[in-house]
Structures are given as structure tokens and as C-alpha cells.
C-alpha positions as CSV (number, residue, x, y, z in Angstrom):
1,M,200.1,69.2,112.8
2,N,203.5,68.0,114.2
3,K,205.5,69.9,111.6
4,F,203.4,73.0,112.3
5,V,204.1,73.0,116.0
6,S,207.8,72.3,115.3
7,A,207.9,75.3,113.0
8,I,206.2,77.5,115.5
9,L,208.8,76.5,118.2
10,I,211.7,77.3,115.9
11,A,210.1,80.6,114.8
12,A,209.5,81.5,118.5
13,A,213.2,80.9,119.3
14,F,214.2,83.0,116.2
15,A,211.8,85.8,117.2
16,Y,213.2,85.8,120.8
17,T,216.7,85.9,119.5
18,L,215.9,88.9,117.3
19,I,214.3,90.8,120.2
20,V,217.3,90.2,122.4
21,A,219.7,91.2,119.6
22,F,217.7,94.5,119.2
23,M,217.9,95.1,123.0
24,V,221.6,94.5,122.9
25,L,222.2,96.9,120.0
26,F,219.9,99.5,121.6
27,T,221.7,99.3,124.9
28,I,225.2,99.4,123.4
29,G,224.1,102.4,121.4
30,F,223.6,104.4,124.5
31,G,226.9,103.3,126.0
32,D,225.9,103.0,129.7
33,L,227.1,99.5,130.2
34,G,230.2,100.1,132.3
35,K,228.7,102.2,135.1
36,D,226.9,99.6,137.1
37,L,228.3,96.1,137.7
38,I,225.0,94.5,138.7
39,G,223.4,96.0,135.6
40,L,226.2,94.7,133.4
41,I,225.8,91.2,134.9
42,V,222.0,91.2,134.3
43,F,222.6,92.6,130.8
44,G,225.1,89.8,130.1
45,L,222.7,87.1,131.3
46,I,219.8,88.5,129.2
47,A,222.1,88.8,126.2
48,L,223.2,85.1,126.6
49,S,219.7,83.8,127.2
50,P,219.1,82.8,123.6
51,L,221.8,80.2,124.1
52,A,219.5,78.4,126.5
53,V,216.3,79.0,124.5
54,W,217.5,77.5,121.2
55,P,218.5,74.0,122.5
56,Y,215.2,73.8,124.4
57,C,213.1,74.7,121.4
58,L,215.0,72.4,119.1
59,R,214.6,69.5,121.4
60,R,210.9,70.1,121.7
61,A,210.6,70.6,117.9
62,A,212.4,67.3,117.3
63,A,210.1,65.5,119.8
64,W,207.0,66.9,118.0
65,R,208.4,65.7,114.7
66,R,208.8,62.2,116.1
67,G,205.2,62.2,117.1
68,E,205.7,62.8,120.8
69,H,203.6,65.5,122.4
70,P,205.7,66.8,125.3
71,P,203.7,69.1,127.7
72,F,206.7,71.4,128.4
């Protein structure tokens, strides 16, 4: 069970990264990034969000593999 939950956490991080990557490519394809500074900042934060998701999911996955059951 622990390895299954660990694999699910890593798969969720990977799926989130793919979704964000698709969003980035889709947005860049339309070329409307430079017109609005606030929109550009929000876009940048969303584009960088997988950098925060991966360490969290990897820490939780490692905890599950050690036999711990962290709630969050």
C-alpha cells in the first residue's frame, strides 16, 4: 500500500507538470504575454508552480515509503 500511495503522489506531480507545460505552450503560441504586466506575473507564477509541487510530493512519497502516514 505504501508504494502504491508513493507512486500516486509522483504520478500526480508529473500530471500537474504536464498540464502546466501544456498551458505554457498554449499561451506562448498566442503571443499575448507582453501586453499586461499583472498577467505576465501571474503567468510566471503558474509556470513556476511545479517547482513547489515536486519537492512536496517527493517528501510525502518518501514518508509513505518509510511507513509513515502523513495527513498532508
